[in-house]
MDTraj code that builds the backbone (N, CA, C; nanometers):
import mdtraj as md
import numpy as np

residues = "MET ASN LEU GLY SER PRO SER ILE ARG THR ARG VAL PHE GLY THR LEU LEU VAL VAL ALA LEU ALA ALA MET PRO ARG GLY VAL GLY ALA GLY ASP PRO ASP LEU VAL PHE ARG THR ILE LYS THR GLU HIS PHE ARG VAL HIS TYR HIS GLN GLY LEU GLU ALA LEU ALA ARG LYS ALA ALA SER ILE CYS GLU GLU VAL HIS ASP GLU MET THR VAL LEU PHE GLY TRP GLU VAL PRO GLY PRO ILE GLU VAL ILE LEU THR ASP GLY THR ASP SER ALA ASN GLY SER ALA ARG VAL LEU TYR ARG PRO GLU ILE ARG LEU TYR ALA THR GLY PRO GLU LEU GLU SER ALA LEU".split()
xyz = np.array([
    [13.3481, 15.7996, 11.1092],
    [13.3488, 15.7271, 11.0089],
    [13.2032, 15.6692, 10.9694],
    [13.1563, 15.6872, 10.8369],
    [13.0205, 15.6645, 10.7986],
    [13.0293, 15.5063, 10.7500],
    [12.9694, 15.4149, 10.8279],
    [12.9740, 15.2596, 10.7644],
    [12.8612, 15.2423, 10.6673],
    [12.7789, 15.3608, 10.6554],
    [12.6802, 15.3344, 10.5683],
    [12.7334, 15.3587, 10.4174],
    [12.8436, 15.4041, 10.3977],
    [12.9005, 15.4216, 10.2676],
    [12.9431, 15.2793, 10.2062],
    [12.9155, 15.2628, 10.0783],
    [12.9546, 15.1051, 10.0282],
    [13.0750, 15.0865, 10.0188],
    [13.1691, 15.1832, 9.9889],
    [13.3195, 15.1405, 9.9765],
    [13.3751, 15.1059, 10.1291],
    [13.3249, 15.1728, 10.2401],
    [13.3637, 15.1417, 10.3750],
    [13.3166, 15.0176, 10.3975],
    [13.1877, 14.9770, 10.3777],
    [13.1321, 14.8510, 10.4080],
    [13.1837, 14.7343, 10.3339],
    [13.2369, 14.7537, 10.2153],
    [13.3024, 14.6734, 10.1499],
    [13.4584, 14.6338, 10.2032],
    [13.5186, 14.7335, 10.2529],
    [13.6501, 14.7331, 10.3191],
    [13.6459, 14.6461, 10.4314],
    [13.5346, 14.6894, 10.5301],
    [13.4987, 14.6348, 10.6526],
    [13.5062, 14.4819, 10.6349],
    [13.3844, 14.4468, 10.5388],
    [13.3584, 14.3014, 10.5304],
    [13.4758, 14.2410, 10.4599],
    [13.5477, 14.2910, 10.3814],
    [13.6484, 14.2196, 10.3279],
    [13.7575, 14.1827, 10.4236],
    [13.7995, 14.2776, 10.5253],
    [13.8909, 14.2610, 10.6277],
    [13.8332, 14.1621, 10.7248],
    [13.6978, 14.1756, 10.7704],
    [13.6648, 14.0446, 10.8467],
    [13.6684, 13.9038, 10.7785],
    [13.6474, 13.9158, 10.6363],
    [13.6474, 13.7743, 10.5801],
    [13.7923, 13.7210, 10.5771],
    [13.8853, 13.7966, 10.5561],
    [14.0350, 13.7761, 10.5629],
    [14.0730, 13.7241, 10.7105],
    [14.0330, 13.7925, 10.7926],
    [14.0738, 13.7375, 10.9379],
    [13.9922, 13.6366, 10.9601],
    [13.8700, 13.6041, 10.9414],
    [13.7911, 13.4750, 10.9518],
    [13.8651, 13.3547, 10.8877],
    [13.8958, 13.3719, 10.7682],
    [13.9740, 13.2616, 10.6764],
    [14.1205, 13.2418, 10.7434],
    [14.1721, 13.3355, 10.7845],
    [14.3052, 13.3112, 10.8504],
    [14.3156, 13.2174, 10.9688],
    [14.1972, 13.2766, 11.0456],
    [14.1915, 13.2073, 11.1729],
    [14.1241, 13.0514, 11.1786],
    [14.0790, 13.0066, 11.0531],
    [13.9958, 12.9026, 11.0553],
    [14.1164, 12.7706, 11.0419],
    [14.0864, 12.6711, 11.1164],
    [14.1721, 12.5710, 11.1165],
    [14.1852, 12.5131, 10.9789],
    [14.3163, 12.4437, 10.9411],
    [14.3297, 12.3865, 10.8025],
    [14.2147, 12.2627, 10.7959],
    [14.1753, 12.2787, 10.6816],
    [14.0760, 12.1512, 10.6396],
    [13.9451, 12.1807, 10.6646],
    [13.8967, 12.2860, 10.7316],
    [13.7632, 12.3314, 10.7621],
    [13.6856, 12.3343, 10.6518],
    [13.5867, 12.2780, 10.6226],
    [13.4992, 12.2970, 10.4981],
    [13.5344, 12.1882, 10.3895],
    [13.6569, 12.1349, 10.3991],
    [13.6911, 12.0496, 10.3102],
    [13.6519, 11.9011, 10.3298],
    [13.5977, 11.8713, 10.4679],
    [13.5708, 11.7496, 10.5149],
    [13.6806, 11.6761, 10.5731],
    [13.6663, 11.5379, 10.5794],
    [13.7912, 11.4563, 10.6223],
    [13.9064, 11.4580, 10.5574],
    [14.0099, 11.5059, 10.6041],
    [14.1341, 11.5024, 10.4892],
    [14.1927, 11.3435, 10.4738],
    [14.1427, 11.2527, 10.5523],
    [14.1789, 11.1186, 10.5418],
    [14.0920, 11.0501, 10.4223],
    [13.9922, 11.1018, 10.3839],
    [13.8934, 11.0415, 10.2889],
    [13.9659, 11.0475, 10.1456],
    [13.9647, 10.9214, 10.0897],
    [14.0302, 10.9309, 9.9365],
    [13.8950, 10.9143, 9.8473],
    [13.8657, 11.0159, 9.7673],
    [13.7414, 11.0124, 9.6828],
    [13.8009, 10.9452, 9.5395],
    [13.6961, 10.8661, 9.4922],
    [13.7076, 10.8278, 9.3512],
    [13.5870, 10.8617, 9.2626],
    [13.5939, 10.8359, 9.1302],
    [13.4812, 10.8769, 9.0602],
    [13.4458, 10.7809, 8.9556],
    [13.3141, 10.7407, 8.9616],
    [13.2623, 10.6437, 8.8567],
    [13.1858, 10.7235, 8.7489],
    [13.2438, 10.7212, 8.6200],
    [13.1854, 10.8057, 8.5226],
    [13.0781, 10.7168, 8.4240],
    [12.9561, 10.7675, 8.4166],
    [12.8556, 10.7092, 8.3376],
    [12.8242, 10.7895, 8.2189],
    [12.7469, 10.7617, 8.1231],
    [12.6973, 10.8480, 8.0136],
    [12.6683, 11.0081, 8.0506],
    [12.5799, 10.9997, 8.1640],
    [12.5283, 11.1287, 8.1975],
    [12.5607, 11.1699, 8.3475],
    [12.6312, 11.1023, 8.4128],
    [12.6724, 11.1337, 8.5624],
    [12.8160, 11.1036, 8.6048],
    [12.8743, 11.1786, 8.6849],
    [12.9877, 11.1595, 8.7402],
    [12.9519, 11.1216, 8.9213],
    [12.9710, 11.0122, 8.9523],
    [12.9524, 10.9884, 9.0767],
    [13.0690, 10.9537, 9.1845],
    [13.0881, 11.0781, 9.2637],
    [13.2111, 11.0667, 9.3626],
    [13.1840, 10.9880, 9.4843],
    [13.2983, 10.9228, 9.5559],
    [13.2639, 10.8575, 9.6604],
    [13.3767, 10.8301, 9.7194],
    [13.3947, 10.8020, 9.8616],
    [13.5107, 10.7827, 9.9187],
    [13.5119, 10.6330, 9.9563],
    [13.6282, 10.5924, 10.0090],
    [13.6460, 10.4548, 10.0224],
    [13.5475, 10.4015, 10.1337],
    [13.5190, 10.2682, 10.1011],
    [13.4115, 10.1955, 10.1699],
    [13.2779, 10.2040, 10.1112],
    [13.2488, 10.2929, 10.0089],
    [13.1287, 10.3222, 9.9374],
    [13.1258, 10.2797, 9.8089],
    [13.2075, 10.1837, 9.7722],
    [13.2072, 10.1721, 9.6094],
    [13.0897, 10.0930, 9.5621],
    [13.0473, 10.0002, 9.6546],
    [12.9378, 9.9143, 9.6037],
    [12.8028, 9.9915, 9.6031],
    [12.8113, 10.0774, 9.6939],
    [12.6884, 10.1906, 9.6857],
    [12.7069, 10.2742, 9.5851],
    [12.8310, 10.3375, 9.5483],
    [12.8197, 10.4238, 9.4624],
    [12.8083, 10.3387, 9.3055],
    [12.8417, 10.2365, 9.2799],
    [12.8104, 10.1715, 9.1667],
    [12.6400, 10.1542, 9.1586],
    [12.5925, 10.1028, 9.2626],
    [12.4260, 10.0999, 9.2479],
    [12.3547, 10.2338, 9.2344],
    [12.4287, 10.3440, 9.2941],
    [12.3595, 10.4889, 9.2622],
    [12.4004, 10.5136, 9.1182],
    [12.5004, 10.4785, 9.0664],
    [12.5193, 10.5104, 8.9260],
    [12.4414, 10.4429, 8.8372],
    [12.4096, 10.3215, 8.8588],
    [12.3172, 10.2282, 8.7949],
    [12.1686, 10.3112, 8.7778],
    [12.1072, 10.3353, 8.9114],
    [11.9925, 10.3970, 8.9349],
    [11.9856, 10.5216, 8.8548],
    [12.0799, 10.6079, 8.8614],
    [12.0794, 10.7365, 8.8014],
    [12.0550, 10.7203, 8.6312],
    [12.1331, 10.6375, 8.5726],
    [12.1115, 10.6208, 8.4387],
    [11.9946, 10.5543, 8.4033],
    [11.9259, 10.4568, 8.5000],
    [11.7840, 10.3845, 8.4636],
    [11.6793, 10.4974, 8.4624],
    [11.7137, 10.5988, 8.5571],
    [11.5921, 10.6965, 8.5364],
    [11.6161, 10.8291, 8.4568],
    [11.7277, 10.8485, 8.4000],
    [11.7778, 10.9530, 8.3356],
    [11.6958, 10.9721, 8.2166],
    [11.6853, 10.8845, 8.1301],
    [11.5977, 10.8917, 8.0132],
    [11.4297, 10.9283, 8.0492],
    [11.3846, 10.8391, 8.1436],
    [11.2610, 10.8902, 8.1725],
    [11.2113, 11.0371, 8.2325],
    [11.3313, 11.0859, 8.3139],
    [11.3168, 11.2159, 8.3628],
    [11.3472, 11.3277, 8.2377],
    [11.4115, 11.2933, 8.1692],
    [11.4353, 11.3644, 8.0387],
    [11.3066, 11.3826, 7.9607],
    [11.2321, 11.2673, 7.9349],
    [11.1169, 11.2822, 7.8703],
    [10.9952, 11.3528, 7.9573],
    [10.9946, 11.3064, 8.0945],
    [10.8976, 11.3705, 8.1490],
    [10.9036, 11.5248, 8.1864],
    [11.0357, 11.5857, 8.1935],
    [11.0518, 11.7255, 8.1985],
    [11.0757, 11.8073, 8.0659],
    [11.0974, 11.7110, 7.9655],
    [11.1080, 11.7859, 7.8321],
    [11.2302, 11.8722, 7.8099],
    [11.3340, 11.8119, 7.8715],
    [11.4691, 11.9048, 7.8823],
    [11.5817, 11.7969, 7.9422],
    [11.6927, 11.8061, 7.8782],
    [11.8195, 11.7380, 7.9345],
    [11.9114, 11.8127, 7.9717],
    [11.9755, 11.7974, 8.0958],
    [12.0869, 11.8698, 8.1402],
    [12.2122, 11.8566, 8.0511],
    [12.2649, 11.9642, 8.0131],
    [12.3932, 11.9754, 7.9319],
    [12.4998, 11.9149, 8.0087],
    [12.5785, 11.8338, 7.9833],
    [12.6974, 11.7717, 8.0440],
    [12.6720, 11.6908, 8.1407],
    [12.7595, 11.6522, 8.2085],
    [12.7376, 11.5454, 8.3256],
    [12.6667, 11.6283, 8.4710],
    [12.6117, 11.5303, 8.5267],
    [12.5481, 11.5674, 8.6571],
    [12.6347, 11.5137, 8.7631],
    [12.6825, 11.5947, 8.8560],
    [12.7763, 11.5647, 8.9685],
    [12.6954, 11.4914, 9.0602],
    [12.7101, 11.3573, 9.1329],
    [12.6655, 11.3000, 9.2390],
    [12.7681, 11.2790, 9.3379],
    [12.7461, 11.3105, 9.4404],
    [12.8486, 11.3197, 9.5623],
    [12.7912, 11.2325, 9.6661],
    [12.8451, 11.1093, 9.6955],
    [12.8057, 11.0164, 9.7888],
    [12.9107, 11.0273, 9.9133],
    [12.8534, 11.0548, 10.0226],
    [12.9186, 11.0652, 10.1500],
    [12.8726, 10.9946, 10.2666],
    [12.9495, 10.9555, 10.3675],
    [12.9095, 10.8722, 10.4899],
    [12.9696, 10.9469, 10.6071],
    [12.9322, 11.0839, 10.6062],
    [13.0103, 11.1728, 10.7242],
    [12.8734, 11.2066, 10.8168],
    [12.7775, 11.1554, 10.8314],
    [12.6832, 11.2010, 10.9116],
    [12.5707, 11.0897, 10.9418],
    [12.5046, 11.1025, 11.0652],
    [12.4125, 10.9945, 11.0978],
    [12.2669, 11.0448, 11.0591],
    [12.2636, 11.1218, 10.9757],
    [12.1456, 11.1880, 10.9083],
    [12.1092, 11.1168, 10.7793],
    [11.9747, 11.0705, 10.7668],
    [11.9443, 11.0274, 10.6337],
    [11.8913, 11.1396, 10.5480],
    [11.9337, 11.1784, 10.4340],
    [11.8852, 11.2674, 10.3571],
    [11.9889, 11.3043, 10.2510],
    [11.9464, 11.4039, 10.1867],
    [12.0544, 11.4559, 10.0845],
    [12.0072, 11.6105, 10.0257],
    [12.0601, 11.6473, 9.9307],
    [12.0518, 11.7704, 9.8733],
    [12.0661, 11.7764, 9.7139],
    [12.0070, 11.8860, 9.6639],
    [12.0427, 11.9099, 9.5167],
    [12.0675, 12.0657, 9.4971],
    [12.1489, 12.0989, 9.3843],
    [12.1418, 12.2457, 9.3720],
    [12.2031, 12.2344, 9.2198],
    [12.1603, 12.3432, 9.1592],
    [12.2091, 12.3746, 8.9983],
    [12.3019, 12.4808, 8.9974],
    [12.3518, 12.5674, 9.0854],
    [12.4394, 12.6649, 9.0534],
    [12.5671, 12.6140, 9.0294],
    [12.6038, 12.6653, 8.9314],
    [12.7788, 12.6234, 8.8709],
    [12.7551, 12.5123, 8.8006],
    [12.7090, 12.3847, 8.8695],
    [12.7096, 12.2664, 8.8008],
    [12.5809, 12.1847, 8.8495],
    [12.5209, 12.1133, 8.7892],
    [12.4050, 12.0258, 8.8500],
    [12.4746, 11.9285, 8.9540],
    [12.4419, 11.9291, 9.0686],
    [12.4971, 11.8429, 9.1733],
    [12.3699, 11.7964, 9.2774],
    [12.4001, 11.6447, 9.2928],
    [12.3207, 11.5938, 9.3794],
    [12.4033, 11.5343, 9.5038],
    [12.3817, 11.5708, 9.6180],
    [12.4416, 11.5170, 9.7359],
    [12.3813, 11.4227, 9.8113],
    [12.4226, 11.3104, 9.8193],
    [12.3495, 11.1845, 9.8783],
    [12.4305, 11.1410, 10.0204],
    [12.3562, 11.1116, 10.1334],
    [12.4218, 11.0468, 10.2435],
    [12.3966, 10.9151, 10.2448],
    [12.4991, 10.8297, 10.2910],
    [12.4900, 10.6928, 10.2765],
    [12.4313, 10.6434, 10.4041],
    [12.3535, 10.7002, 10.4758],
    [12.2958, 10.6669, 10.5986],
    [12.1556, 10.6443, 10.5675],
    [12.0959, 10.5302, 10.6163],
    [11.9563, 10.5068, 10.5897],
    [11.8650, 10.5732, 10.6884],
    [11.7309, 10.6131, 10.6345],
    [11.6394, 10.6709, 10.7452],
    [11.6261, 10.5888, 10.8874],
    [11.5844, 10.6488, 10.9956],
    [11.5405, 10.5689, 11.0874],
    [11.3924, 10.5274, 11.0833],
    [11.3671, 10.4167, 11.1597],
    [11.2197, 10.3511, 11.1398],
    [11.1207, 10.4555, 11.1738],
    [11.1235, 10.5539, 11.2442],
    [11.0107, 10.6509, 11.2568],
    [11.0027, 10.7729, 11.1611],
    [11.1174, 10.7848, 11.0569],
    [11.1309, 10.8791, 10.9712],
    [11.0397, 10.8860, 10.8558],
    [11.0058, 11.0112, 10.8195],
    [10.9257, 11.0162, 10.7022],
    [10.9821, 10.9823, 10.5636],
    [11.1116, 11.0021, 10.5717],
    [11.1719, 10.9267, 10.4722],
    [11.1333, 10.8004, 10.4146],
])
top = md.Topology()
chain = top.add_chain()
for i, resn in enumerate(residues, 1):
    res = top.add_residue(resn, chain, resSeq=i)
    for name in ("N", "CA", "C"):
        top.add_atom(name, md.element.get_by_symbol(name[0]), res)
traj = md.Trajectory(xyz[None], top)
């Protein structure tokens, strides 16, 4: 069997992927199944948050809208459609991330930085 062949590699990879997904416990990758998410919609953003974070989500939505026009002028471009903001409290790490593939998305963690943190 020549594993160098693209069709063989594709079949081997596909088989391994199916086996890995079948062996994965239910809910892996989806986060805590007990969390109930809600969404705050503003003119330019959709802020998604789970129970316990409503006040923080409202503050985040307000800040996002406050800086939107300034950032649009600064960059000379406006994101078409709403920007997804996901606010979660599932880690002790303070940080977040952003990506633009598929839809513009900002992920924020509700944990504040430690005193020694560069953040």
